[in-house]
C-alpha positions as CSV (number, residue, x, y, z in Angstrom):
1,M,-15.1,-17.4,5.6
2,K,-11.8,-19.2,4.9
3,I,-10.5,-22.8,5.1
4,I,-7.1,-23.3,6.7
5,D,-5.8,-26.6,5.2
6,V,-3.1,-28.1,7.5
7,Y,-0.8,-31.1,6.9
8,A,0.9,-32.3,10.0
9,D,2.1,-35.4,11.9
10,S,-0.3,-37.3,14.1
11,S,1.6,-36.1,17.2
12,Y,0.0,-32.7,16.6
13,L,-3.6,-33.8,16.3
14,K,-4.6,-33.0,19.9
15,A,-2.9,-29.6,19.9
16,L,-4.7,-28.8,16.6
17,Q,-8.0,-29.8,17.9
18,S,-7.4,-27.6,21.0
19,V,-6.7,-24.7,18.6
20,A,-10.0,-25.3,16.8
21,E,-11.9,-25.3,20.1
22,R,-10.1,-22.4,21.6
23,H,-10.6,-20.1,18.6
24,E,-14.1,-21.2,17.9
25,A,-13.7,-22.8,14.4
26,V,-17.0,-23.1,12.6
27,D,-16.0,-26.6,11.5
28,Y,-13.0,-29.0,11.9
29,W,-12.1,-32.1,10.0
30,E,-9.3,-34.7,10.5
31,G,-8.3,-36.8,7.5
32,A,-6.7,-40.3,7.5
33,E,-3.0,-40.7,7.7
34,G,-1.2,-40.4,4.4
35,K,1.7,-42.3,3.0
36,D,4.1,-39.6,4.3
37,G,2.8,-40.0,7.9
38,R,0.9,-36.7,7.9
39,H,-2.8,-36.0,8.4
40,E,-4.8,-33.4,6.6
41,I,-6.7,-31.2,9.0
42,R,-9.1,-28.5,7.9
43,F,-10.4,-25.5,9.9
44,L,-13.4,-23.5,8.7
45,V,-12.9,-20.0,10.3
46,T,-14.7,-16.7,10.3
47,P,-12.9,-13.5,9.2
48,E,-12.7,-12.3,12.8
49,K,-11.0,-15.5,14.0
50,R,-8.7,-16.0,11.0
51,Q,-5.6,-14.1,12.2
52,D,-5.8,-15.6,15.8
53,T,-6.1,-19.1,14.4
54,L,-3.2,-18.6,12.0
55,D,-1.0,-17.3,14.9
56,A,-2.0,-20.2,17.1
57,L,-1.1,-22.7,14.3
58,Q,2.3,-20.9,13.9
59,A,2.9,-21.3,17.6
60,V,2.0,-25.0,17.5
61,L,3.6,-26.1,14.2
62,G,6.5,-23.5,14.0
63,N,9.1,-26.1,15.0
64,S,7.9,-28.8,12.7
65,D,9.9,-29.4,9.5
66,S,7.1,-31.4,7.8
67,A,4.0,-29.3,8.7
68,K,2.5,-27.1,6.0
69,W,-0.7,-25.0,6.1
70,F,-2.6,-23.1,3.4
71,L,-5.3,-20.5,3.4
72,M,-8.1,-21.0,0.9
73,S,-11.2,-18.9,0.1
74,V,-14.7,-20.1,0.5
75,E,-17.3,-18.8,-2.0
76,A,-20.3,-20.0,-0.1
77,T,-21.4,-22.4,2.7
78,L,-24.6,-24.5,2.8
79,P,-26.6,-24.6,4.8
80,R,-26.1,-20.9,5.6
81,A,-24.5,-20.3,8.9
82,E,-26.5,-18.4,11.5
83,E,-25.0,-15.0,12.4
84,K,-24.2,-14.6,16.1
85,E,-24.6,-11.3,17.8
86,P,-21.2,-9.7,18.2
87,K,-19.9,-9.2,21.7
88,K,-19.6,-5.6,22.8
89,E,-16.0,-4.7,23.3
90,N,-14.0,-1.5,23.4
91,K,-11.4,-2.8,21.1
92,P,-11.2,-1.5,17.5
93,D,-12.5,-3.8,14.8
94,P,-9.7,-6.2,13.7
95,A,-8.6,-6.3,10.1
96,V,-10.6,-8.7,8.0
97,T,-7.6,-9.6,5.9
98,S,-5.0,-11.6,7.8
99,R,-1.4,-10.5,8.1
100,E,-0.2,-13.3,5.8
101,E,-2.7,-12.4,3.1
102,L,-1.7,-8.8,3.3
103,Y,2.0,-9.6,3.0
104,S,1.4,-11.9,0.1
105,S,-0.6,-9.3,-1.8
106,V,1.5,-6.2,-1.0
107,E,4.9,-7.9,-1.3
108,K,4.3,-8.4,-5.0
109,S,4.1,-4.7,-5.7
110,A,7.4,-4.1,-4.0
111,R,9.4,-6.2,-6.4
112,L,11.8,-4.4,-8.7
113,D,11.6,-6.4,-11.9
114,T,11.3,-5.9,-15.6
115,N,7.5,-5.8,-15.5
116,F,7.5,-3.0,-13.0
117,L,10.0,-0.9,-14.9
118,L,8.1,-1.5,-18.2
119,L,4.9,-0.4,-16.6
120,V,6.5,2.8,-15.3
121,F,8.1,3.5,-18.7
122,L,4.8,3.0,-20.6
123,S,2.7,4.9,-18.0
124,T,5.1,7.8,-18.0
125,V,4.8,8.1,-21.8
126,V,1.0,7.9,-21.6
127,V,0.7,10.5,-18.8
128,A,3.2,12.9,-20.5
129,I,1.0,12.8,-23.7
130,G,-2.1,13.3,-21.6
131,L,-0.6,16.3,-19.8
132,L,0.7,18.0,-23.0
133,E,-2.5,17.4,-24.9
134,D,-4.7,18.4,-21.9
135,N,-6.5,15.1,-22.2
136,V,-8.2,14.2,-18.9
137,A,-9.1,10.6,-20.0
138,V,-5.5,9.8,-21.0
139,V,-4.1,11.2,-17.7
140,I,-6.6,9.1,-15.6
141,G,-5.7,6.0,-17.6
142,A,-2.0,6.5,-16.9
143,M,-2.8,7.1,-13.2
144,V,-4.6,3.7,-13.0
145,I,-1.7,2.0,-14.8
146,A,1.0,3.6,-12.7
147,P,2.5,1.1,-10.2
148,L,4.2,3.7,-8.0
149,L,1.5,3.5,-5.2
150,G,2.1,-0.2,-4.5
151,P,5.7,0.1,-3.2
152,N,4.7,3.0,-0.9
153,I,2.0,0.9,0.7
154,A,4.5,-2.0,0.9
155,L,6.9,0.3,2.7
156,A,4.2,1.1,5.3
157,L,3.4,-2.6,5.8
158,G,7.1,-3.4,6.2
159,T,7.3,-0.7,8.9
160,A,4.2,-2.0,10.7
161,L,5.7,-5.6,10.7
162,G,9.2,-4.5,11.4
163,D,10.3,-6.4,8.2
164,R,13.5,-4.7,7.1
165,I,13.8,-6.8,4.0
166,L,10.3,-5.6,2.8
167,M,11.1,-2.1,3.7
168,W,14.4,-2.1,1.8
169,E,12.8,-3.7,-1.3
170,S,9.9,-1.2,-1.2
171,L,12.2,1.8,-0.9
172,K,14.5,0.5,-3.7
173,T,11.6,-0.1,-6.0
174,T,10.0,3.3,-5.3
175,L,13.3,5.1,-6.0
176,A,13.9,3.2,-9.2
177,G,10.4,3.9,-10.4
178,L,10.6,7.6,-9.6
179,I,14.1,8.0,-11.2
180,L,13.0,6.2,-14.4
181,A,9.8,8.3,-14.6
182,L,11.6,11.6,-13.9
183,G,14.5,10.9,-16.3
184,L,12.1,9.9,-19.2
185,S,9.8,12.9,-18.6
186,I,12.9,15.3,-18.6
187,L,13.9,13.8,-22.0
188,I,10.3,14.3,-23.3
189,G,10.4,17.9,-22.0
190,L,13.7,18.5,-23.9
191,L,12.4,17.1,-27.2
192,W,8.7,18.1,-27.1
193,P,7.4,21.7,-26.9
194,L,5.2,22.2,-23.8
195,N,1.6,23.3,-24.1
196,F,1.2,25.9,-21.4
197,E,-2.5,26.2,-22.1
198,S,-3.0,22.7,-20.8
199,R,-4.9,22.8,-17.5
200,E,-3.9,19.2,-16.7
201,L,-0.3,20.2,-16.9
202,L,-0.5,23.5,-15.0
203,S,-2.7,22.1,-12.3
204,R,0.1,19.9,-11.2
205,T,2.4,22.9,-10.6
206,D,0.2,24.3,-7.9
207,V,0.2,22.8,-4.4
208,G,-1.8,23.7,-1.4
209,L,-3.2,22.2,1.9
210,D,-6.0,20.5,-0.1
211,S,-3.3,18.4,-1.9
212,A,-2.0,17.2,1.5
213,A,-5.5,16.4,2.7
214,L,-6.3,14.5,-0.5
215,A,-3.1,12.5,-0.4
216,F,-3.5,11.7,3.4
217,A,-7.2,10.5,2.9
218,S,-6.2,8.4,-0.2
219,G,-3.3,6.7,1.7
220,A,-5.7,5.8,4.5
221,A,-8.3,4.6,2.0
222,A,-5.7,2.3,0.3
223,V,-4.9,0.6,3.6
224,L,-8.6,0.3,4.5
225,S,-9.4,-1.3,1.1
226,L,-6.6,-3.8,1.6
227,T,-7.4,-4.8,5.2
228,T,-11.1,-5.2,4.5
229,G,-10.6,-7.3,1.5
230,L,-11.8,-4.8,-1.1
231,P,-8.8,-4.3,-3.4
232,S,-11.1,-2.9,-6.2
233,V,-11.2,0.4,-4.2
234,L,-7.5,0.8,-4.9
235,V,-8.4,1.8,-8.5
236,G,-10.2,4.9,-7.2
237,V,-7.4,5.6,-4.8
238,M,-4.8,5.4,-7.6
239,V,-6.8,7.9,-9.6
240,A,-7.1,10.2,-6.5
241,V,-3.5,10.3,-5.5
242,A,-1.4,8.9,-8.3
243,L,2.3,9.8,-7.9
244,L,3.1,9.6,-11.6
245,P,1.5,12.9,-13.0
246,P,3.4,15.2,-10.6
247,T,6.6,13.2,-11.3
248,A,6.0,13.6,-15.1
249,T,5.1,17.3,-14.7
250,L,8.3,17.9,-12.7
251,G,10.4,16.2,-15.4
252,L,8.7,18.1,-18.2
253,M,9.2,21.5,-16.5
254,L,12.9,20.7,-15.8
255,G,13.4,19.6,-19.4
256,A,11.8,22.8,-20.6
257,G,13.8,25.0,-18.2
258,K,10.8,26.2,-16.3
259,Y,12.3,25.8,-12.9
260,E,9.8,27.8,-10.9
261,L,6.9,25.7,-12.2
262,A,9.1,22.6,-11.6
263,T,9.3,23.7,-7.9
264,G,5.6,23.5,-7.6
265,A,5.4,20.1,-9.2
266,G,8.2,18.9,-7.0
267,L,6.4,20.1,-3.8
268,L,3.2,18.4,-4.9
269,L,5.1,15.1,-5.5
270,A,6.8,15.3,-2.1
271,V,3.6,16.1,-0.3
272,N,1.8,13.1,-2.0
273,I,4.7,10.7,-1.1
274,V,4.9,11.9,2.6
275,C,1.1,12.0,3.1
276,V,0.5,8.6,1.5
277,N,3.2,6.9,3.7
278,L,2.2,8.7,6.9
279,A,-1.5,7.8,6.4
280,A,-0.7,4.2,5.5
281,K,1.5,3.7,8.6
282,V,-1.1,5.2,10.9
283,S,-3.9,3.2,9.3
284,F,-2.0,-0.1,9.6
285,L,-1.4,0.8,13.3
286,F,-5.0,1.6,13.9
287,R,-6.2,-1.6,12.1
288,G,-4.0,-3.7,14.4
289,I,-1.6,-5.1,11.8
290,K,1.4,-6.2,13.8
291,P,3.9,-9.1,14.0
292,R,3.1,-12.3,15.9
293,T,5.9,-12.7,18.5
294,W,6.7,-10.3,21.4
295,L,10.2,-9.6,20.1
296,E,9.0,-8.8,16.6
297,K,6.3,-6.5,18.1
298,Q,9.0,-4.6,20.0
299,K,11.1,-4.1,16.9
300,A,8.0,-3.1,14.8
301,R,6.9,-0.6,17.5
302,Q,10.3,1.1,17.5
303,S,10.5,1.3,13.7
304,M,6.9,2.5,13.5
305,A,7.5,5.3,16.0
306,I,10.7,6.4,14.3
307,Y,9.2,6.4,10.8
308,I,6.0,8.2,11.9
309,I,8.1,11.0,13.5
310,I,10.3,11.2,10.4
311,W,7.2,11.6,8.1
312,I,5.5,14.1,10.4
313,L,8.6,16.3,10.5
314,S,8.9,16.0,6.7
315,L,5.3,17.0,6.2
316,A,5.8,20.0,8.5
317,V,8.8,21.2,6.5
318,L,6.8,20.8,3.3
319,L,3.8,22.7,4.6
320,V,6.1,25.6,5.6
321,A,7.7,25.5,2.1
322,I,4.2,25.5,0.5
323,Y,3.1,28.5,2.7
324,L,6.3,30.5,1.8
325,R,5.8,29.8,-1.9
326,Q,2.2,30.9,-1.9
327,E,3.1,34.0,0.0
328,M,5.8,34.7,-2.6
329,L,3.5,34.3,-5.5
330,S,0.4,36.0,-4.0
331,G,1.7,39.5,-4.7
332,N,2.7,38.7,-8.2
333,D,0.9,37.8,-11.4
334,K,1.4,34.0,-11.8
335,T,1.5,34.4,-15.5
336,F,5.1,35.5,-15.3
337,L,6.0,31.9,-14.5
338,L,5.2,31.0,-18.1
339,S,7.4,33.5,-19.6
């Protein structure tokens, strides 16, 4: 459960009490009037009622210059609340994490700052060493460190909410991270002789339908873990569909002049990006993550439809390219790529 802590003028007390009753708050407190003329009002709400209560408070207090409200976690309640039997409805289960909590969590990963660039730089060096030395543990460590998944999930959330600022910041951060990782790995490929016996390296130059399925499932799992309040699952998702190893492989192959192998790594990277974004957008839509007001919902619906169509078309083009590449290589010995 969560506590919504509200500070508002006494003129809003009746409206706030009505919100508590209408949205079935587990408990409700009204504090004495403070020196600034505001009262402290607290709502104890269940996860299912959290988003509806926050939306109602926004509607009631949105025009107040002095009102503030905060969302706080509750570790436990005593005595233990009795669980009510859920009402049978045909609607899909709502997201446990509220829109505001999601935005606060995801928006941080969309920021283009020194820490993000430093993480990309360090993780690129780590993953390049792991690929060249055929060290699985080092590659997995770099995949967990890599921050490139966050901006992609933030882009999907920005689309779901129709938030163009978040979408632009996410896109800018993603491009900056990819450019830095690619440029650094090209430099390493120029200076460091490649180990073509490394299975970790060569496995990222081959792409198939299984790669698309893995990336799509991982993007959906990332959104599910966020909306259900289980961010620890993201560690497993990052390992499953990290964008950094294919980026580093692409740069290493370009630096070494192995353009055919670089094509495979580039296709793998593109498939991962497209599938993660498409799966994240569809998952946010399915989980009911949408703006509060009618006008914002209309804008978000339009942007969501446009972006889903764009990603579907992009995926179709990539799948055709993968099929043609596999057909081209099927009749030849793939070892010629290493020569």
